[in-house]
C-alpha positions in Angstrom: 39.3 -17.5 4.3 41.1 -15.8 1.4 41.2 -17.7 -1.9 44.0 -16.8 -4.3 44.3 -17.9 -7.9 47.4 -17.5 -10.0 47.3 -17.4 -13.8 50.5 -17.0 -16.0 49.6 -15.4 -19.3 52.5 -15.9 -21.7 54.9 -14.8 -19.0 58.5 -15.2 -20.2 60.1 -17.0 -17.2 63.4 -18.6 -16.9 62.3 -22.2 -16.6 58.6 -23.3 -16.2 58.2 -24.5 -19.8 58.7 -27.9 -21.4 59.6 -26.2 -24.7 63.3 -25.2 -24.3 64.9 -22.0 -25.7 68.5 -21.0 -25.9 67.9 -17.5 -24.7 65.3 -15.4 -23.0 65.0 -13.4 -26.3 64.1 -16.6 -28.2 61.5 -17.4 -25.5 59.9 -13.9 -25.7 59.8 -14.2 -29.5 58.1 -17.6 -29.2 55.6 -16.5 -26.6 54.7 -13.2 -28.3 54.4 -14.4 -31.8 51.2 -12.9 -33.2 49.6 -16.2 -34.2 50.3 -17.9 -30.9 49.0 -14.9 -28.8 45.9 -14.7 -31.0 45.1 -18.3 -30.1 45.9 -17.8 -26.4 43.6 -14.8 -26.3 40.7 -16.6 -27.9 41.1 -19.6 -25.5 41.4 -17.2 -22.5 38.3 -15.4 -23.5 36.1 -18.4 -24.2 37.4 -21.0 -21.7 39.5 -19.5 -18.8 37.5 -16.4 -18.0 33.8 -17.2 -18.3 34.0 -19.9 -15.6 35.6 -17.5 -13.2 33.1 -14.7 -14.0 30.3 -17.1 -13.1 31.7 -18.7 -9.9 28.9 -19.4 -7.4 31.4 -18.0 -4.8 32.8 -14.7 -6.0 35.0 -14.2 -3.0 38.5 -14.9 -4.5 41.5 -13.1 -5.9 43.0 -13.8 -9.3 46.5 -12.7 -10.1 47.4 -12.7 -13.8 51.1 -12.5 -14.4 52.4 -11.0 -17.6 55.9 -10.0 -18.8 56.9 -6.3 -18.6 57.8 -6.6 -22.3 54.3 -7.7 -23.5 53.5 -5.3 -26.3 51.1 -2.6 -25.2 48.3 -3.5 -27.6 48.2 -7.0 -26.2 48.2 -5.7 -22.6 45.3 -3.4 -23.5 43.4 -6.3 -24.9 44.0 -8.4 -21.8 42.8 -5.5 -19.5 39.7 -5.1 -21.6 38.8 -8.8 -21.3 39.0 -8.7 -17.5 37.3 -5.3 -17.1 34.4 -5.7 -14.6 36.1 -8.5 -12.7 37.1 -6.9 -9.3 38.9 -10.1 -8.3 41.5 -9.7 -11.0 44.9 -8.0 -10.6 47.4 -7.9 -13.5 51.0 -8.1 -12.4 53.8 -7.1 -14.7 57.2 -8.7 -14.1 60.6 -8.9 -15.9 61.9 -12.3 -16.8 62.7 -14.2 -13.6 62.9 -17.8 -12.4 59.4 -19.2 -12.7 58.9 -20.6 -9.3 60.7 -17.8 -7.5 58.5 -15.1 -8.9 55.3 -17.0 -8.6 55.9 -17.9 -4.9 56.7 -14.3 -4.2 53.6 -13.0 -5.8 51.3 -15.5 -4.0 52.8 -14.5 -0.6 52.5 -10.8 -1.4 48.9 -11.3 -2.3 48.0 -12.7 1.1 46.1 -9.9 2.9 47.0 -11.3 6.4 49.8 -13.9 6.3 49.0 -14.8 9.9 45.7 -16.3 8.7 45.3 -19.5 6.6 44.5 -19.2 2.9 43.6 -21.3 -0.1 45.5 -21.2 -3.4 45.0 -22.6 -6.9 46.6 -22.3 -10.3 44.6 -21.5 -13.4 46.0 -22.1 -16.9 44.9 -19.5 -19.5 43.5 -22.2 -21.8 41.6 -24.3 -19.2 38.2 -24.0 -17.5 37.0 -25.1 -14.1 33.5 -25.8 -12.9 31.5 -22.8 -11.9 31.2 -24.2 -8.3 35.0 -24.8 -7.9 35.6 -22.0 -5.4 32.5 -22.9 -3.4 33.4 -26.6 -3.2 37.1 -25.8 -2.4 36.1 -23.6 0.5 33.4 -26.1 1.7 36.0 -28.9 1.7 38.2 -27.0 4.1 35.3 -26.5 6.5 34.3 -30.2 6.2 37.9 -31.3 6.8 39.0 -28.7 9.3 40.2 -31.2 11.8 42.6 -32.7 9.3 43.8 -29.5 7.9 44.5 -27.9 11.2 47.1 -30.6 11.9 49.2 -29.8 8.8 51.0 -26.8 7.3 49.6 -27.6 3.9 46.9 -29.9 2.5 45.6 -30.3 -1.0 42.0 -30.7 -2.5 41.9 -32.5 -5.8 39.0 -32.9 -8.2 40.2 -35.6 -10.5 37.5 -35.9 -13.2 37.3 -33.6 -16.2 37.4 -33.3 -20.0 40.0 -33.0 -22.6 38.5 -30.8 -25.3 39.2 -29.1 -28.6 37.2 -26.0 -29.3 36.5 -23.8 -32.3 33.9 -22.1 -34.4 32.1 -25.4 -34.9 31.8 -26.1 -31.2 33.4 -28.5 -28.8 34.8 -32.0 -29.2 35.7 -33.7 -26.0 36.2 -36.9 -24.0 35.9 -37.4 -20.3 39.1 -38.4 -18.5 40.3 -39.2 -15.0 43.5 -37.5 -14.1 44.6 -37.0 -10.5 46.4 -33.9 -9.4 46.1 -32.0 -12.7 46.6 -28.2 -12.5 42.9 -27.3 -13.0 40.7 -27.7 -10.0 43.6 -28.5 -7.7 43.6 -26.4 -4.6 45.9 -26.1 -1.6 45.4 -25.0 2.0 48.2 -23.1 3.6 48.4 -22.5 7.3 48.8 -19.0 8.7 52.5 -17.9 9.1 53.5 -20.6 6.6 55.5 -19.2 3.5 54.8 -22.3 1.4 52.7 -21.9 -1.7 51.1 -24.1 -4.4 54.1 -23.1 -6.6 56.5 -24.8 -4.2 55.3 -28.1 -5.6 55.0 -29.8 -9.0 51.3 -30.4 -9.2 51.5 -34.2 -9.9 53.9 -34.6 -6.9 51.8 -32.8 -4.3 50.6 -36.0 -2.6 54.2 -36.8 -1.7 54.4 -33.8 0.6 51.0 -33.4 2.2 47.7 -35.0 2.9 45.1 -34.7 0.2 41.3 -34.9 -0.1 40.1 -36.2 -3.4 36.7 -36.0 -5.1 35.6 -38.0 -8.1 31.9 -37.3 -8.1 31.6 -34.9 -11.0 33.7 -33.4 -13.8 35.3 -30.3 -12.5 37.6 -29.1 -15.3 38.2 -28.8 -19.0 41.7 -29.1 -20.4 41.9 -27.7 -24.0 44.1 -29.3 -26.6 45.4 -26.6 -28.9 48.3 -25.6 -31.1 50.2 -23.9 -28.4 49.9 -26.3 -25.4 53.3 -26.2 -23.9 53.1 -29.8 -22.7 52.1 -31.0 -26.2 55.0 -29.6 -28.2 56.8 -32.9 -27.8 55.5 -36.3 -28.9 52.6 -37.3 -26.6 49.9 -39.9 -26.8 46.9 -38.7 -28.8 43.6 -38.5 -27.1 40.5 -39.1 -29.2 37.7 -36.6 -28.8 34.1 -36.7 -30.2 31.8 -33.7 -31.1 29.4 -32.9 -28.3 25.7 -33.4 -28.8 23.4 -30.4 -28.4 22.5 -31.7 -24.9 26.2 -32.0 -24.0 26.8 -28.5 -25.2 24.2 -27.4 -22.7 25.9 -29.3 -20.0 29.2 -27.6 -20.8 27.5 -24.2 -20.6 25.8 -25.0 -17.3 28.9 -26.5 -15.7 31.8 -24.6 -17.2 30.1 -21.5 -18.7 31.5 -22.5 -22.1 29.0 -21.3 -24.7 28.8 -22.6 -28.2 27.6 -19.3 -29.6 30.5 -17.5 -27.9 33.0 -20.0 -29.4 31.5 -19.5 -32.8 31.8 -15.7 -32.5 35.3 -15.6 -31.2 36.8 -18.3 -33.4 34.9 -17.7 -36.6 37.7 -15.5 -38.1 40.5 -18.0 -37.5 
């Protein structure tokens, strides 16, 4: 069964952001500001990519959506980071309505729309467990009787970490958050045009059956200076520096390496 992931890398959509802008030109200027993009690249390199490179099931497709106005030196940097990952396709799009363009891309990526597929979203500053794809696919097999009865169904792994990362390592706290973007997958029946982008992630259980796992932490959500959801007042989450043993656990589970963080963030 085809597994398709979708990652929006500073794509200047109409809609899709909690930070509002008066014009698309203002949004592009905000997204492409050098300091912001530098932080996004460093998070992408140290959190979002390593866990996908080291998935125990490598049979998936990842579409990275960028704006057609992204400066060429940034596009070159992005392409260099994903070199050697045959799963990755970079898709350049002009500014369009967020959900419209993402739904279109997902359906165009299906190799055979007559067959069912699995879909997930992947934020460019988050990580998932290295066995996420394997567990997602296995869940569909285990629950095939349920899934066959519905056009769509969701698989939710609701334990993870909120983390802050930098040259000094990782500070984190474990949290329970159902139907977060990371490690949320969706089954789509063959000949069904619905996609994971048809639904706000936290509202998915209103529209389809869901299978939930709480047995192990399956994602890391980074808190950083350019989180879209944290540009407005939100409740602070306290984090604590990881111990050496916990750093080892993050490396094994999420492929987040302290030495890599130190190297990439040391010049900030």
